[in-house]
N, CA, C and O atoms as a Tinker XYZ file with bonds, in Angstrom:
   452  protein
     1  N     18.069000   -6.104000   35.306000    73     2
     2  CA    18.637000   -5.805000   34.015000    64     1     3
     3  C     17.601000   -5.101000   33.130000    63     2     4     5
     4  O     17.924000   -4.162000   32.403000    81     3
     5  N     16.353000   -5.573000   33.206000    73     3     6
     6  CA    15.293000   -4.975000   32.399000    64     5     7
     7  C     15.063000   -3.517000   32.795000    63     6     8     9
     8  O     14.851000   -2.660000   31.938000    81     7
     9  N     15.107000   -3.244000   34.096000    73     7    10
    10  CA    14.928000   -1.870000   34.573000    64     9    11
    11  C     16.066000   -0.970000   34.108000    63    10    12    13
    12  O     15.854000    0.210000   33.831000    81    11
    13  N     17.250000   -1.515000   34.025000    73    11    14
    14  CA    18.376000   -0.696000   33.578000    64    13    15
    15  C     18.253000   -0.370000   32.090000    63    14    16    17
    16  O     18.669000    0.704000   31.656000    81    15
    17  N     17.682000   -1.290000   31.306000    73    15    18
    18  CA    17.485000   -0.999000   29.891000    64    17    19
    19  C     16.433000    0.093000   29.703000    63    18    20    21
    20  O     16.581000    0.958000   28.840000    81    19
    21  N     15.377000    0.052000   30.507000    73    19    22
    22  CA    14.352000    1.090000   30.425000    64    21    23
    23  C     14.911000    2.439000   30.830000    63    22    24    25
    24  O     14.604000    3.459000   30.213000    81    23
    25  N     15.715000    2.443000   31.846000    73    23    26
    26  CA    16.314000    3.690000   32.301000    64    25    27
    27  C     17.268000    4.230000   31.249000    63    26    28    29
    28  O     17.308000    5.436000   31.008000    81    27
    29  N     18.026000    3.358000   30.629000    73    27    30
    30  CA    18.958000    3.774000   29.585000    64    29    31
    31  C     18.209000    4.330000   28.389000    63    30    32    33
    32  O     18.615000    5.329000   27.796000    81    31
    33  N     17.115000    3.676000   28.043000    73    31    34
    34  CA    16.316000    4.133000   26.905000    64    33    35
    35  C     15.658000    5.474000   27.197000    63    34    36    37
    36  O     15.558000    6.314000   26.302000    81    35
    37  N     15.212000    5.692000   28.415000    73    35    38
    38  CA    14.562000    6.940000   28.788000    64    37    39
    39  C     15.555000    8.085000   28.855000    63    38    40    41
    40  O     15.179000    9.234000   28.622000    81    39
    41  N     16.806000    7.805000   29.166000    73    39    42
    42  CA    17.794000    8.875000   29.300000    64    41    43
    43  C     18.454000    9.256000   27.993000    63    42    44    45
    44  O     19.129000   10.283000   27.923000    81    43
    45  N     18.277000    8.452000   26.951000    73    43    46
    46  CA    18.938000    8.782000   25.689000    64    45    47
    47  C     18.346000   10.026000   25.070000    63    46    48    49
    48  O     19.055000   10.773000   24.397000    81    47
    49  N     17.037000   10.274000   25.284000    73    47    50
    50  CA    16.414000   11.491000   24.812000    64    49    51
    51  C     16.116000   11.515000   23.329000    63    50    52    53
    52  O     15.868000   12.583000   22.769000    81    51
    53  N     16.133000   10.384000   22.691000    73    51    54
    54  CA    15.815000   10.356000   21.268000    64    53    55
    55  C     14.311000   10.538000   21.081000    63    54    56    57
    56  O     13.515000    9.884000   21.754000    81    55
    57  N     13.933000   11.411000   20.181000    73    55    58
    58  CA    12.516000   11.705000   19.931000    64    57    59
    59  C     11.930000   10.655000   18.994000    63    58    60    61
    60  O     12.552000   10.271000   18.004000    81    59
    61  N     10.730000   10.201000   19.322000    73    59    62
    62  CA    10.023000    9.252000   18.471000    64    61    63
    63  C      9.192000   10.040000   17.446000    63    62    64    65
    64  O      8.604000   11.062000   17.800000    81    63
    65  N      9.132000    9.594000   16.203000    73    63    66
    66  CA     8.318000   10.305000   15.209000    64    65    67
    67  C      6.832000   10.184000   15.561000    63    66    68    69
    68  O      6.336000    9.082000   15.797000    81    67
    69  N      6.127000   11.312000   15.596000    73    67    70
    70  CA     4.726000   11.341000   16.006000    64    69    71
    71  C      3.781000   11.700000   14.859000    63    70    72    73
    72  O      2.589000   11.412000   14.965000    81    71
    73  N      4.232000   12.292000   13.805000    73    71    74
    74  CA     3.364000   12.803000   12.753000    64    73    75
    75  C      2.698000   11.743000   11.894000    63    74    76    77
    76  O      1.613000   11.996000   11.371000    81    75
    77  N      3.277000   10.598000   11.724000    73    75    78
    78  CA     2.759000    9.580000   10.837000    64    77    79
    79  C      1.517000    8.862000   11.352000    63    78    80    81
    80  O      0.785000    8.262000   10.564000    81    79
    81  N      1.266000    8.910000   12.647000    73    79    82
    82  CA     0.135000    8.185000   13.211000    64    81    83
    83  C     -1.195000    8.710000   12.683000    63    82    84    85
    84  O     -2.080000    7.917000   12.362000    81    83
    85  N     -1.354000   10.008000   12.587000    73    83    86
    86  CA    -2.610000   10.592000   12.104000    64    85    87
    87  C     -2.850000   10.277000   10.633000    63    86    88    89
    88  O     -3.976000   10.004000   10.218000    81    87
    89  N     -1.797000   10.319000    9.870000    73    87    90
    90  CA    -1.911000   10.019000    8.441000    64    89    91
    91  C     -2.354000    8.579000    8.212000    63    90    92    93
    92  O     -3.210000    8.319000    7.367000    81    91
    93  N     -1.785000    7.660000    8.949000    73    91    94
    94  CA    -2.159000    6.248000    8.825000    64    93    95
    95  C     -3.602000    6.044000    9.265000    63    94    96    97
    96  O     -4.344000    5.296000    8.630000    81    95
    97  N     -3.999000    6.695000   10.333000    73    95    98
    98  CA    -5.372000    6.581000   10.835000    64    97    99
    99  C     -6.383000    7.118000    9.821000    63    98   100   101
   100  O     -7.419000    6.492000    9.597000    81    99
   101  N     -6.103000    8.249000    9.216000    73    99   102
   102  CA    -6.992000    8.818000    8.196000    64   101   103
   103  C     -7.041000    7.909000    6.973000    63   102   104   105
   104  O     -8.108000    7.735000    6.384000    81   103
   105  N     -5.925000    7.336000    6.583000    73   103   106
   106  CA    -5.876000    6.428000    5.449000    64   105   107
   107  C     -6.708000    5.159000    5.720000    63   106   108   109
   108  O     -7.425000    4.689000    4.837000    81   107
   109  N     -6.612000    4.622000    6.911000    73   107   110
   110  CA    -7.386000    3.427000    7.269000    64   109   111
   111  C     -8.879000    3.735000    7.238000    63   110   112   113
   112  O     -9.659000    2.947000    6.703000    81   111
   113  N     -9.288000    4.870000    7.806000    73   111   114
   114  CA   -10.700000    5.256000    7.769000    64   113   115
   115  C    -11.188000    5.463000    6.332000    63   114   116   117
   116  O    -12.306000    5.074000    5.996000    81   115
   117  N    -10.366000    6.065000    5.496000    73   115   118
   118  CA   -10.747000    6.271000    4.102000    64   117   119
   119  C    -10.951000    4.952000    3.361000    63   118   120   121
   120  O    -11.913000    4.808000    2.606000    81   119
   121  N    -10.069000    4.005000    3.570000    73   119   122
   122  CA   -10.207000    2.691000    2.938000    64   121   123
   123  C    -11.453000    1.986000    3.460000    63   122   124   125
   124  O    -12.170000    1.348000    2.689000    81   123
   125  N    -11.716000    2.092000    4.748000    73   123   126
   126  CA   -12.893000    1.466000    5.354000    64   125   127
   127  C    -14.185000    2.051000    4.779000    63   126   128   129
   128  O    -15.111000    1.305000    4.462000    81   127
   129  N    -14.255000    3.356000    4.642000    73   127   130
   130  CA   -15.441000    4.004000    4.075000    64   129   131
   131  C    -15.623000    3.602000    2.610000    63   130   132   133
   132  O    -16.748000    3.361000    2.171000    81   131
   133  N    -14.546000    3.528000    1.866000    73   131   134
   134  CA   -14.629000    3.093000    0.472000    64   133   135
   135  C    -15.159000    1.667000    0.369000    63   134   136   137
   136  O    -15.994000    1.382000   -0.490000    81   135
   137  N    -14.689000    0.769000    1.230000    73   135   138
   138  CA   -15.159000   -0.617000    1.205000    64   137   139
   139  C    -16.635000   -0.720000    1.565000    63   138   140   141
   140  O    -17.364000   -1.509000    0.964000    81   139
   141  N    -17.081000    0.063000    2.533000    73   139   142
   142  CA   -18.502000    0.057000    2.891000    64   141   143
   143  C    -19.329000    0.518000    1.695000    63   142   144   145
   144  O    -20.343000   -0.101000    1.376000    81   143
   145  N    -18.919000    1.576000    1.040000    73   143   146
   146  CA   -19.647000    2.059000   -0.133000    64   145   147
   147  C    -19.662000    1.009000   -1.230000    63   146   148   149
   148  O    -20.710000    0.739000   -1.817000    81   147
   149  N    -18.517000    0.417000   -1.510000    73   147   150
   150  CA   -18.390000   -0.504000   -2.639000    64   149   151
   151  C    -19.175000   -1.788000   -2.431000    63   150   152   153
   152  O    -19.733000   -2.327000   -3.387000    81   151
   153  N    -19.231000   -2.294000   -1.193000    73   151   154
   154  CA   -19.881000   -3.577000   -0.961000    64   153   155
   155  C    -21.313000   -3.473000   -0.445000    63   154   156   157
   156  O    -22.039000   -4.467000   -0.473000    81   155
   157  N    -21.747000   -2.296000    0.028000    73   155   158
   158  CA   -23.098000   -2.187000    0.577000    64   157   159
   159  C    -23.977000   -1.241000   -0.231000    63   158   160   161
   160  O    -25.033000   -1.653000   -0.711000    81   159
   161  N    -23.581000   -0.020000   -0.388000    73   159   162
   162  CA   -24.446000    0.991000   -0.985000    64   161   163
   163  C    -24.520000    0.891000   -2.498000    63   162   164   165
   164  O    -25.594000    1.086000   -3.068000    81   163
   165  N    -23.433000    0.600000   -3.155000    73   163   166
   166  CA   -23.419000    0.533000   -4.609000    64   165   167
   167  C    -24.317000   -0.585000   -5.154000    63   166   168   169
   168  O    -25.085000   -0.324000   -6.081000    81   167
   169  N    -24.260000   -1.812000   -4.629000    73   167   170
   170  CA   -25.174000   -2.849000   -5.127000    64   169   171
   171  C    -26.640000   -2.531000   -4.847000    63   170   172   173
   172  O    -27.513000   -2.870000   -5.646000    81   171
   173  N    -26.910000   -1.884000   -3.719000    73   171   174
   174  CA   -28.286000   -1.524000   -3.401000    64   173   175
   175  C    -28.815000   -0.488000   -4.388000    63   174   176   177
   176  O    -29.973000   -0.564000   -4.798000    81   175
   177  N    -27.995000    0.467000   -4.769000    73   175   178
   178  CA   -28.414000    1.466000   -5.753000    64   177   179
   179  C    -28.648000    0.827000   -7.115000    63   178   180   181
   180  O    -29.577000    1.215000   -7.823000    81   179
   181  N    -27.827000   -0.143000   -7.494000    73   179   182
   182  CA   -28.029000   -0.850000   -8.761000    64   181   183
   183  C    -29.357000   -1.607000   -8.752000    63   182   184   185
   184  O    -30.082000   -1.613000   -9.747000    81   183
   185  N    -29.667000   -2.239000   -7.633000    73   183   186
   186  CA   -30.911000   -2.995000   -7.524000    64   185   187
   187  C    -32.119000   -2.058000   -7.582000    63   186   188   189
   188  O    -33.115000   -2.381000   -8.230000    81   187
   189  N    -32.049000   -0.919000   -6.924000    73   187   190
   190  CA   -33.138000    0.050000   -6.969000    64   189   191
   191  C    -33.323000    0.594000   -8.377000    63   190   192   193
   192  O    -34.456000    0.788000   -8.818000    81   191
   193  N    -32.241000    0.841000   -9.083000    73   191   194
   194  CA   -32.322000    1.337000  -10.460000    64   193   195
   195  C    -32.973000    0.299000  -11.360000    63   194   196   197
   196  O    -33.800000    0.647000  -12.203000    81   195
   197  N    -32.609000   -0.981000  -11.194000    73   195   198
   198  CA   -33.203000   -2.044000  -12.000000    64   197   199
   199  C    -34.698000   -2.183000  -11.715000    63   198   200   201
   200  O    -35.479000   -2.435000  -12.633000    81   199
   201  N    -35.103000   -2.021000  -10.456000    73   199   202
   202  CA   -36.523000   -2.113000  -10.103000    64   201   203
   203  C    -37.308000   -0.938000  -10.684000    63   202   204   205
   204  O    -38.427000   -1.123000  -11.163000    81   203
   205  N    -36.736000    0.269000  -10.647000    73   203   206
   206  CA   -37.403000    1.434000  -11.259000    64   205   207
   207  C    -37.589000    1.227000  -12.756000    63   206   208   209
   208  O    -38.639000    1.553000  -13.310000    81   207
   209  N    -36.561000    0.681000  -13.409000    73   207   210
   210  CA   -36.641000    0.411000  -14.844000    64   209   211
   211  C    -37.714000   -0.642000  -15.140000    63   210   212   213
   212  O    -38.463000   -0.513000  -16.108000    81   211
   213  N    -37.783000   -1.674000  -14.311000    73   211   214
   214  CA   -38.789000   -2.717000  -14.472000    64   213   215
   215  C    -40.196000   -2.140000  -14.331000    63   214   216   217
   216  O    -41.080000   -2.461000  -15.126000    81   215
   217  N    -40.408000   -1.298000  -13.334000    73   215   218
   218  CA   -41.730000   -0.721000  -13.107000    64   217   219
   219  C    -42.126000    0.254000  -14.206000    63   218   220   221
   220  O    -43.314000    0.424000  -14.481000    81   219
   221  N    -41.161000    0.888000  -14.829000    73   219   222
   222  CA   -41.491000    1.817000  -15.910000    64   221   223
   223  C    -41.845000    1.085000  -17.206000    63   222   224   225
   224  O    -42.453000    1.680000  -18.096000    81   223
   225  N    -41.481000   -0.182000  -17.328000    73   223   226
   226  CA   -41.714000   -0.927000  -18.562000    64   225   227
   227  C    -42.903000   -1.885000  -18.484000    63   226   228   229
   228  O    -43.178000   -2.593000  -19.453000    81   227
   229  N    -43.612000   -1.924000  -17.356000    73   227   230
   230  CA   -44.738000   -2.857000  -17.274000    64   229   231
   231  C    -45.888000   -2.374000  -18.150000    63   230   232   233
   232  O    -46.108000   -1.174000  -18.313000    81   231
   233  N    -46.609000   -3.326000  -18.703000    73   231   234
   234  CA   -47.729000   -3.033000  -19.599000    64   233   235
   235  C    -48.911000   -3.913000  -19.229000    63   234   236   237
   236  O    -48.774000   -4.880000  -18.480000    81   235
   237  N    -50.057000   -3.568000  -19.758000    73   235   238
   238  CA   -51.251000   -4.379000  -19.546000    64   237   239
   239  C    -51.043000   -5.739000  -20.206000    63   238   240   241
   240  O    -50.592000   -5.821000  -21.348000    81   239
   241  N    -51.375000   -6.799000  -19.481000    73   239   242
   242  CA   -51.219000   -8.157000  -19.985000    64   241   243
   243  C    -49.965000   -8.850000  -19.489000    63   242   244   245
   244  O    -49.823000  -10.058000  -19.678000    81   243
   245  N    -49.049000   -8.122000  -18.860000    73   243   246
   246  CA   -47.834000   -8.731000  -18.326000    64   245   247
   247  C    -48.161000   -9.554000  -17.082000    63   246   248   249
   248  O    -49.036000   -9.196000  -16.294000    81   247
   249  N    -47.445000  -10.651000  -16.926000    73   247   250
   250  CA   -47.572000  -11.471000  -15.720000    64   249   251
   251  C    -46.529000  -10.975000  -14.725000    63   250   252   253
   252  O    -45.345000  -10.875000  -15.048000    81   251
   253  N    -46.985000  -10.663000  -13.502000    73   251   254
   254  CA   -46.092000  -10.093000  -12.497000    64   253   255
   255  C    -46.075000  -10.967000  -11.244000    63   254   256   257
   256  O    -47.018000  -11.707000  -10.967000    81   255
   257  N    -44.995000  -10.860000  -10.511000    73   255   258
   258  CA   -44.855000  -11.482000   -9.202000    64   257   259
   259  C    -44.900000  -10.367000   -8.179000    63   258   260   261
   260  O    -44.142000   -9.402000   -8.278000    81   259
   261  N    -45.782000  -10.488000   -7.195000    73   259   262
   262  CA   -45.900000   -9.448000   -6.169000    64   261   263
   263  C    -44.976000   -9.766000   -5.005000    63   262   264   265
   264  O    -44.441000  -10.870000   -4.905000    81   263
   265  N    -44.796000   -8.794000   -4.131000    73   263   266
   266  CA   -43.930000   -8.987000   -2.974000    64   265   267
   267  C    -44.498000  -10.007000   -2.003000    63   266   268   269
   268  O    -43.759000  -10.535000   -1.172000    81   267
   269  N    -45.780000  -10.297000   -2.085000    73   267   270
   270  CA   -46.377000  -11.312000   -1.213000    64   269   271
   271  C    -46.273000  -12.708000   -1.819000    63   270   272   273
   272  O    -46.667000  -13.681000   -1.177000    81   271
   273  N    -45.752000  -12.829000   -3.039000    73   271   274
   274  CA   -45.510000  -14.127000   -3.639000    64   273   275
   275  C    -46.594000  -14.610000   -4.586000    63   274   276   277
   276  O    -46.563000  -15.766000   -5.008000    81   275
   277  N    -47.557000  -13.753000   -4.936000    73   275   278
   278  CA   -48.629000  -14.146000   -5.844000    64   277   279
   279  C    -48.286000  -13.739000   -7.273000    63   278   280   281
   280  O    -47.731000  -12.668000   -7.517000    81   279
   281  N    -48.630000  -14.622000   -8.214000    73   279   282
   282  CA   -48.501000  -14.310000   -9.626000    64   281   283
   283  C    -49.849000  -13.824000  -10.128000    63   282   284   285
   284  O    -50.887000  -14.388000   -9.781000    81   283
   285  N    -49.835000  -12.777000  -10.946000    73   283   286
   286  CA   -51.071000  -12.257000  -11.498000    64   285   287
   287  C    -50.817000  -11.547000  -12.811000    63   286   288   289
   288  O    -49.675000  -11.335000  -13.219000    81   287
   289  N    -51.917000  -11.184000  -13.466000    73   287   290
   290  CA   -51.851000  -10.496000  -14.753000    64   289   291
   291  C    -52.345000   -9.072000  -14.578000    63   290   292   293
   292  O    -53.382000   -8.839000  -13.958000    81   291
   293  N    -51.600000   -8.117000  -15.125000    73   291   294
   294  CA   -51.989000   -6.714000  -15.029000    64   293   295
   295  C    -53.131000   -6.455000  -16.001000    63   294   296   297
   296  O    -53.040000   -6.791000  -17.182000    81   295
   297  N    -54.226000   -5.844000  -15.488000    73   295   298
   298  CA   -55.350000   -5.520000  -16.367000    64   297   299
   299  C    -55.587000   -4.018000  -16.476000    63   298   300   301
   300  O    -56.331000   -3.574000  -17.351000    81   299
   301  N    -54.957000   -3.220000  -15.586000    73   299   302
   302  CA   -55.085000   -1.765000  -15.678000    64   301   303
   303  C    -53.913000   -1.127000  -14.949000    63   302   304   305
   304  O    -53.442000   -1.642000  -13.935000    81   303
   305  N    -53.446000    0.009000  -15.481000    73   303   306
   306  CA   -52.321000    0.727000  -14.884000    64   305   307
   307  C    -52.727000    2.174000  -14.683000    63   306   308   309
   308  O    -53.216000    2.818000  -15.611000    81   307
   309  N    -52.527000    2.693000  -13.470000    73   307   310
   310  CA   -52.715000    4.109000  -13.166000    64   309   311
   311  C    -51.343000    4.687000  -12.808000    63   310   312   313
   312  O    -50.314000    4.066000  -13.078000    81   311
   313  N    -51.331000    5.879000  -12.201000    73   311   314
   314  CA   -50.053000    6.523000  -11.871000    64   313   315
   315  C    -49.196000    5.653000  -10.947000    63   314   316   317
   316  O    -48.119000    5.198000  -11.334000    81   315
   317  N    -49.675000    5.429000   -9.739000    73   315   318
   318  CA   -48.909000    4.662000   -8.758000    64   317   319
   319  C    -49.536000    3.311000   -8.445000    63   318   320   321
   320  O    -48.991000    2.560000   -7.637000    81   319
   321  N    -50.656000    2.987000   -9.057000    73   319   322
   322  CA   -51.343000    1.735000   -8.752000    64   321   323
   323  C    -51.568000    0.924000  -10.023000    63   322   324   325
   324  O    -51.601000    1.455000  -11.133000    81   323
   325  N    -51.721000   -0.368000   -9.820000    73   323   326
   326  CA   -52.076000   -1.281000  -10.900000    64   325   327
   327  C    -53.197000   -2.182000  -10.390000    63   326   328   329
   328  O    -53.315000   -2.423000   -9.189000    81   327
   329  N    -54.004000   -2.667000  -11.302000    73   327   330
   330  CA   -55.020000   -3.652000  -10.937000    64   329   331
   331  C    -54.545000   -4.979000  -11.495000    63   330   332   333
   332  O    -54.307000   -5.128000  -12.693000    81   331
   333  N    -54.414000   -5.943000  -10.586000    73   331   334
   334  CA   -53.870000   -7.244000  -10.943000    64   333   335
   335  C    -54.954000   -8.299000  -10.771000    63   334   336   337
   336  O    -55.674000   -8.319000   -9.773000    81   335
   337  N    -55.053000   -9.173000  -11.765000    73   335   338
   338  CA   -56.014000  -10.268000  -11.735000    64   337   339
   339  C    -55.256000  -11.543000  -11.363000    63   338   340   341
   340  O    -54.266000  -11.905000  -11.998000    81   339
   341  N    -55.749000  -12.215000  -10.317000    73   339   342
   342  CA   -55.074000  -13.414000   -9.819000    64   341   343
   343  C    -55.865000  -14.658000  -10.174000    63   342   344   345
   344  O    -57.087000  -14.674000  -10.027000    81   343
   345  N    -55.193000  -15.699000  -10.638000    73   343   346
   346  CA   -55.801000  -16.991000  -10.905000    64   345   347
   347  C    -56.719000  -16.979000  -12.116000    63   346   348   349
   348  O    -56.743000  -16.018000  -12.885000    81   347
   349  N    -57.471000  -18.058000  -12.275000    73   347   350
   350  CA   -58.391000  -18.194000  -13.395000    64   349   351
   351  C    -59.726000  -17.524000  -13.120000    63   350   352   353
   352  O    -60.509000  -17.298000  -14.043000    81   351
   353  N    -59.990000  -17.210000  -11.881000    73   351   354
   354  CA   -61.242000  -16.576000  -11.502000    64   353   355
   355  C    -61.196000  -15.103000  -11.913000    63   354   356   357
   356  O    -60.359000  -14.352000  -11.412000    81   355
   357  N    -62.071000  -14.689000  -12.804000    73   355   358
   358  CA   -62.059000  -13.315000  -13.306000    64   357   359
   359  C    -62.571000  -12.318000  -12.265000    63   358   360   361
   360  O    -62.502000  -11.110000  -12.491000    81   359
   361  N    -63.081000  -12.800000  -11.134000    73   359   362
   362  CA   -63.591000  -11.902000  -10.099000    64   361   363
   363  C    -62.528000  -11.510000   -9.088000    63   362   364   365
   364  O    -62.795000  -10.685000   -8.214000    81   363
   365  N    -61.355000  -12.064000   -9.178000    73   363   366
   366  CA   -60.297000  -11.777000   -8.208000    64   365   367
   367  C    -59.356000  -10.717000   -8.787000    63   366   368   369
   368  O    -58.274000  -11.035000   -9.282000    81   367
   369  N    -59.781000   -9.463000   -8.717000    73   367   370
   370  CA   -58.989000   -8.335000   -9.208000    64   369   371
   371  C    -58.681000   -7.433000   -8.035000    63   370   372   373
   372  O    -59.588000   -6.976000   -7.339000    81   371
   373  N    -57.418000   -7.176000   -7.815000    73   371   374
   374  CA   -56.995000   -6.415000   -6.645000    64   373   375
   375  C    -56.148000   -5.227000   -7.087000    63   374   376   377
   376  O    -55.165000   -5.401000   -7.806000    81   375
   377  N    -56.523000   -4.016000   -6.661000    73   375   378
   378  CA   -55.648000   -2.866000   -6.912000    64   377   379
   379  C    -54.485000   -2.876000   -5.918000    63   378   380   381
   380  O    -54.680000   -3.156000   -4.735000    81   379
   381  N    -53.294000   -2.575000   -6.391000    73   379   382
   382  CA   -52.125000   -2.517000   -5.512000    64   381   383
   383  C    -51.132000   -1.489000   -6.030000    63   382   384   385
   384  O    -51.211000   -1.050000   -7.177000    81   383
   385  N    -50.214000   -1.119000   -5.182000    73   383   386
   386  CA   -49.191000   -0.158000   -5.573000    64   385   387
   387  C    -48.193000   -0.819000   -6.518000    63   386   388   389
   388  O    -47.958000   -2.026000   -6.458000    81   387
   389  N    -47.617000   -0.002000   -7.387000    73   387   390
   390  CA   -46.615000   -0.528000   -8.315000    64   389   391
   391  C    -45.388000   -1.059000   -7.576000    63   390   392   393
   392  O    -44.722000   -1.980000   -8.048000    81   391
   393  N    -45.098000   -0.482000   -6.430000    73   391   394
   394  CA   -43.908000   -0.898000   -5.682000    64   393   395
   395  C    -44.033000   -2.305000   -5.113000    63   394   396   397
   396  O    -43.041000   -2.871000   -4.653000    81   395
   397  N    -45.252000   -2.887000   -5.137000    73   395   398
   398  CA   -45.438000   -4.259000   -4.658000    64   397   399
   399  C    -45.019000   -5.280000   -5.706000    63   398   400   401
   400  O    -44.984000   -6.477000   -5.421000    81   399
   401  N    -44.701000   -4.826000   -6.907000    73   399   402
   402  CA   -44.266000   -5.729000   -7.980000    64   401   403
   403  C    -42.758000   -5.914000   -7.873000    63   402   404   405
   404  O    -42.002000   -4.943000   -7.831000    81   403
   405  N    -42.326000   -7.183000   -7.830000    73   403   406
   406  CA   -40.900000   -7.458000   -7.706000    64   405   407
   407  C    -40.306000   -8.101000   -8.956000    63   406   408   409
   408  O    -39.090000   -8.086000   -9.143000    81   407
   409  N    -41.167000   -8.673000   -9.822000    73   407   410
   410  CA   -40.673000   -9.274000  -11.051000    64   409   411
   411  C    -41.764000   -9.208000  -12.103000    63   410   412   413
   412  O    -42.950000   -9.194000  -11.773000    81   411
   413  N    -41.368000   -9.166000  -13.366000    73   411   414
   414  CA   -42.328000   -9.039000  -14.445000    64   413   415
   415  C    -41.910000   -9.939000  -15.596000    63   414   416   417
   416  O    -40.734000  -10.024000  -15.948000    81   415
   417  N    -42.899000  -10.608000  -16.171000    73   415   418
   418  CA   -42.671000  -11.436000  -17.343000    64   417   419
   419  C    -43.573000  -10.908000  -18.445000    63   418   420   421
   420  O    -44.797000  -10.931000  -18.315000    81   419
   421  N    -42.981000  -10.440000  -19.514000    73   419   422
   422  CA   -43.750000   -9.858000  -20.613000    64   421   423
   423  C    -44.652000  -10.898000  -21.241000    63   422   424   425
   424  O    -44.309000  -12.079000  -21.290000    81   423
   425  N    -45.815000  -10.458000  -21.725000    73   423   426
   426  CA   -46.740000  -11.395000  -22.341000    64   425   427
   427  C    -46.115000  -11.973000  -23.596000    63   426   428   429
   428  O    -45.514000  -11.249000  -24.389000    81   427
   429  N    -46.256000  -13.274000  -23.774000    73   427   430
   430  CA   -45.695000  -13.965000  -24.928000    64   429   431
   431  C    -44.229000  -14.302000  -24.788000    63   430   432   433
   432  O    -43.649000  -14.905000  -25.691000    81   431
   433  N    -43.623000  -13.936000  -23.697000    73   431   434
   434  CA   -42.212000  -14.210000  -23.496000    64   433   435
   435  C    -42.055000  -15.626000  -22.965000    63   434   436   437
   436  O    -42.731000  -16.016000  -22.013000    81   435
   437  N    -41.167000  -16.393000  -23.578000    73   435   438
   438  CA   -40.918000  -17.771000  -23.173000    64   437   439
   439  C    -39.608000  -17.815000  -22.423000    63   438   440   441
   440  O    -38.600000  -17.289000  -22.896000    81   439
   441  N    -39.611000  -18.441000  -21.249000    73   439   442
   442  CA   -38.394000  -18.561000  -20.457000    64   441   443
   443  C    -37.506000  -19.655000  -21.037000    63   442   444   445
   444  O    -37.996000  -20.738000  -21.359000    81   443
   445  N    -36.209000  -19.391000  -21.175000    73   443   446
   446  CA   -35.290000  -20.418000  -21.701000    64   445   447
   447  C    -35.074000  -21.525000  -20.681000    63   446   448   449
   448  O    -35.043000  -21.268000  -19.478000    81   447
   449  N    -34.924000  -22.756000  -21.161000    73   447   450
   450  CA   -34.687000  -23.889000  -20.251000    64   449   451
   451  C    -33.233000  -24.042000  -19.928000    63   450   452
   452  O    -32.859000  -24.944000  -19.178000    81   451
């Protein structure tokens, strides 16, 4: 019986619509690309912009957190480098790139509890 239904369906000669498949496929790819941009690239660009703004506002005397996890005080700023003093020992001054700074606390700024 199943074979007779297939034979009947094949002999009717009705054409199946073929044009809509490409449109749906392009629409799915477009939505997928939009979601990738919205959830991956856009937040990363916002974070990079915030870091650039932070690095442009650092001043001498600010307490910074480096990418290695050390807290220090900025004592000199050059074009791409800063000299950071770590701890109470005044002899521990290390030059480093500005890009190694991940957070900054302005001098005299009190953190809210």
